[in-house]
N, C-alpha and C positions, 0 to 999 in steps of 0.2 A: 841468380845467373850463374853461379860458379855450378852449382847443383845441376843445372839443365846442361851447362857445358861437360860435366863430368857424364852424366848420363849419354849424350850424345856421342862422345869420344869412345864408351863401352860399348855402344851399338855398334860404332863402326868397327871398332877393333873385333867384335864377336861376328860381325857379318865377313868380315876379312879373313879372317881364322876359316870359317865355314867355306868361303872360295877356295881357300887352299886345301881343306881337306877334300873339296870335290874335284880339285885339281888333280891332285894326286891319284884320285880313282878313275878320272875321266880321261884325262890328259888330251883335251881336245883344242882345236887351232881355235880358239874364242876367247872372249873376255866378258868380266861382268863389271857393269857401271855403277857404281851405288849413288846413292841421291847426294852426296857430298861432292859429287864430279869424279870420285877417284877410281881409276880404272885397274882392275885386278885380273890375271891371266888364268884360265881354265886347264893351261897344260903347260907343257914345257915349249919354249922356243914358239910361242904364238906370232906368226905374223899376219894373221887374217885381220881385217877391220870388223868384223862381225862383234856386235856387242849384245848382251843381254840386260836390258836394263831396270834396275828397281828403283821406282818412284819416291818412296820413303819407309821409314821404320815400319810403319803399319801395315805396308805388304807383308813383310815377314811375321808380324804379329798375327794378322788375319790367318796365315797358314800355319802357324803353329797351332792356333787355336782350332783351327779345323783342317786338319790337314788332308784334303782330298782333292783330286784332281778339278772338280766342280769350282773350288775355291780359286785355285790357278787360274780357270776359265775365265773366271767372273774379274779376277785382278785384270787379265790381259784385256778382256774386253773393255775394260775401264782404265786402261793403260797406267795402272800400278806396275805391271811388268809390260816391257815392251822391247823391241828390238830395232838394231840399224847395222849399215854396213853387210848387207845381203838378206837373203831369204829365208824363211823357215826350213823351206826343202835343203837349203844349204846347211844348216844346222843340223838338220837330221842327219844327211849324209855325213857330214862331220863326225856326229856322236857315233855312228855306225863304224866309224874309221879309229875310233879310240879304244881305249883300253877295254875289250869286250869283255874278259874276264871278271873284270870289276862291277860288282853289283851294288847298286845304292843300297838296297836292302840288308846288304851284309854291314852296313855300317854299324858302329855302335850306337844305338839312339838314344842310350842314357848319356852318353858322351855329348851328342849332339845338342840334347835338350840343354843340359848342365851348360854349355857353351854359348847357347842362345837364352840364357836366362835373363840379360839386359831386356829381350823384347817381350817377356811372359807379361809383364804387367803395362806395357804402354799401351796407350790410349788406340783402339781401331775400330773403326766402323765398317762392318762388312759391306764390300761394295755391292749395288744394286745389281738385281738380276735381270738383264737386260737381255732380249732376243732369245726367250726361252719359251718351249711351250708349256702351257698351263694346264693340259689335263693329264691324262693317263699316258705316259712316254713307252710302256713297256708293248703296250696292245695287248696284255695277255687278257683274256675273257672281255674281247671288245664287243661293245654294244652296236646295235644297227646304226649307220651313220658316221661312225668314228673312222671307219676308211676315208670317207670324204673329208673329216676333219684333219686328218694326218696329212691326206694330199694336199689339202688347201694350206696348210703351215709352210710346206716347202716351196711348193711350184706355183703358187699364186702371190708371189712377191712383187708382181707385174713383170710383163714380157720385156720391158724395156731394161730390167736389170740383167735378164739372162743374155738379152742379145749382146752385151757389153763384154762378154768372153766366150760364147759360144760361138760354133761357126755358121756361116749364112744362112744354112738349110737348118739351124737350131735343135741339133742332136745332142741331147743329154744324157749320153751313155756311151761306153767304151768305144774309140775308135781302132780304126786297122791299119796298122802302116805295113806296106808292102816294102816301102823304105822308111829307116829311122829319119831320115832327113825332110820325108813329106810332111807339108805345113796340115793343119788340122782340118781344113776344108775337103783337100783330096784325101786324106785321111777317112773321114767320116762318110765321103762319097763310097770310098772302099767298102767300108763296113756295111754301108746300105746293101751295096749290090752282093755282097759277100752273103749275107742273109736272104738275098733272093736268090742266089744261086744255090745255096744249100737247100733251100725248100724247094728247088727245081720249078719254080713259078713259070707259069705258061700260060698264054692267051685263053681266057675263060674261066681260069680256076677262080674259087672264091674265098679271098685271103682274109684272115682276122687279124689284126694287129691289139693285143690287149694292154693298155696303156700307152695309147699312141703317141704321148708326148703332144709336140707341136705340129704334127702330121708328114714330118718329114717322109718316113717308110712306107707309109699308103700311098703319098703321091709319088714316090719312086717306083714303087712295086706295079702301080698302075698306069703310069706313062712309060716304063721302059719293058715292062713285061706282059702287059695288056689283061691284066686280073681285073677283077671287080673286087674292090677293098672296102674292109669296113672298119674304121677305127673305134677304140671306145678310151675314155678318159673319166676321171672325178676331178679334173682341174678346169675352172671356168676360163681361167687366162689361157690355157694350153688350147682348150675348145675354140675358143675366140679367133685366134691364131691360126689354127688348123682350117678352120672354115674359110676363112679370107684366104689362105693358101691355096686350097683347092678351087675356089671361085677365081683367083688370079690366073691358074694353071689351065682353066678351062676343061677341069677333070670331075663336073658335078655329076655326070653321067656314070662313071666310074668308081667315083669314091663317096663313100656316107661316112657320117661321124655321129655319136652318140654319147651322150653324159649318162653313164651307168656303170655300175658297179658289175664285174665280172662274172660274180656269183647269180646276178638276174638276168644274165644274156640267155638267149634261145636262136635258135636256128643251126644250121649245118655249114660246114667250111672245109674246102679241100686243103687248105694249108693255114696253120695259125702259129703267129711269133708274139713271144711275150720278152720283150728287150727292158732290162732294168726294172721289171714290176716286180720279180719274185720275191725281191728282198723286202717288200712292204707287206706282204699277208699275214705274217708272223708264222713262227714254226709249227705251232698247233694246228694251222689251218691247210698245211701241204698237202696232207690226204684228201680233203675236200678240194683243195684247188687243181690236183691232177685228175681227179676222177670228172670235175665240171668241164676241165679243157678236152678230155677225152671224149665225154658225151657230145661235144659240139664239133668234133672231127669226123669226116665222113670216112668211110672204111678203107679207103686207101689213102687217107689223109697224112701228113707229116706236120709236126710238131718241133718247133726250135724255141728252146729255153735258154734264153741269155741272162746271167745271173753274177753276180758278186758272190764270192764264196770265202769260208773261212776253212781254216786248218782242221781237220778231223782231230777230236780228243782221242788221246790214248785209252780211255776207258769212258764206258758211258756212266753217267752218275745216276744212283738210284733216285736221288730227288732232282728236282727241276732246276734246269740251267738258271744260276743267278748271272746278271750281267755284269760283265768287268767296268772297270772305272772308265775306260774309253769308251766301252759299248754304250753306257748310260749317259755319257756326255753327246754322244752323236744322236741319241735317242732325244734326247733332252732340247739340244740346240738346232739338229739339223733334220734328222729323220724319225720322227714320233711314230711308234709301233712298227718300227723295221725290225728286221733279225736275219742274221746270215746263216744258212744252211751251209753243212760241209757238202762235197761233191758225191761222195759216196752214198751217203744220206738222199740226195737228190735222185740220184740213178737209182738207189731201192726203191723208193716211193714211186718214182714212173712205172717200175716193173710191178710194183704193189697194183697199181692203178690199170695195169693191163697192157701198157707199152711195152713196145720191143725198142730199146737203144740202139741206135745205128752208129753214133758217131758222138766223141767226146771231145772238144779242142780247148787246149789252154791259152787264154789272151791276158795273162797277169802284167807281161812289161808292156802290153799294148795300154794297158790301163794306166800304168805308171807315168808313161809318157803323154797319153792323154790329160791327166789331172795335172801335170806340170806344165802343161800349154794353157790350161785352164787358168791355173794358179797365174802365170805369167801374165796373161790377157787381161784379167781381171785386176792385178795391180798397175798395169798400164793405164787402165782406166779409175784409178782411185777416186778422184773428184767426183766424175759423173756417178759412180756408184754412190759414194756417199749423199750426193744430192738426190737420189731416189730411194735408198732403202735407209740411211743415215749410217753414222761410223759404227754403232754397237754391232749392226748386221754386217757390214762390210768386213770388220776384221773378224769376225765369226766365221765367215765365207773363207778369208784368206787362210785362216787356220785349218779350216776342214779342209779346203783342196790339197794345202800342203800337207795334212796329215797321211790323206788318202794316197798322195805321190808315195809318201816314205813308206806306208803300210805295203803298198803293191811292190816296191823296189824290193823290200825285206823278205817279201813272201808271206807276212802276217794275213794280208789278206791276197786272195785269188780272183779269176775271172774266168767262168768257162761258158761256151757255148756247147749245147747237148741237143742232138738231135734225135727223135724218135718217130718210129711209125705207130700206128693205131693197135696193132697186134701183130704177134708173130705167125698168126693162123692164115694172114696174106702175104704173099711177097712183096716187100716194100717198093715203092715207086719210085727205085733208085738205079742208078747205072751200077756195075759190079764193083768198080773201086770209085774212090773220090779223086783220081788224077785230074778230072776235067776242071775242079775247082781253082786249080794253080798253074793251068797253062797260060 
């Protein structure tokens, strides 16, 4: 008994000293709550109620034995690591306000490991891997049919789950805030309308929405701009909802929907939109994607590409890009097969395919606001969400939406809308300025 108590005391002392070391470097308005109930500040003059909770010594042991982001995520999903007194978005904003010059990677690793010696030989079962994609998460050298598997993993959780935090039109991409105080429904309506106006949709246009989601854009375009719209998706759940939406609005004569991969599509369209789909195709497939879309476009056609982007690297690597830990986690738990391009390469690939780029607009802060609202709405529906998808998946999505909001606020993730015409050989079907978009 005495040995057990001594071991416990040493572990508490080691954990307390580690928190103090972190506090000196981070200086955050937050605290850590250890498994014995003791509370330790992560900075000077802590006034916030936000706490990171460590459930047991085994949590620290598991991270020491496998110090990866995936281990931390698995501990979070299984409540080995938890939080209270605020949101993960609050924590991210707090972290950004701390001692920015202090890098945890600069810590003396040897001293830290020595300090945590009481945990090295403690018993620890690795937390189960819940809510992860079981296949090829990178999408590299993807086989036929894998696009469908990737989309199903994320989007076919059931429509009822997404209804909990999306707007009434079920738009699952960056909203557009003409005023930062606008609610989500207003901002998503304004986004749909802005896309239609950027494409200068008009009655009689043949409009294609690649990755049409739950049908909001094709319905909006047909109802308000008189186009003949066609939407494609690889999600059974989304297709079912979109078909019902079209029937309910009486738009069957103007909107068609199809379960098909974009690469297999045929036909000719006057205007094409790809909203939140570009991130799913994989970097190696971008040239094929651009050529395919251009082949579907009429000679006077316009193409709008709406996509999350990453910051361009300072130099191109000779070797293929390796996923950073946060990218690997996102691919494993949220978007298998996904990858982010930088806007410079996107524009370059458009031009290489023969497009002429007409306009590029940044919406980064719009997506930060969108993700924050989604995050808050999901938390408000916690019990309903857990009843539908289970607690592990609910916790993953809360962390995912918070992480996205933080990334867009910091600028580590960006969002651009890029408008292009099919060729520079013909005058684009556009007015001389874009002033009409903002009247």
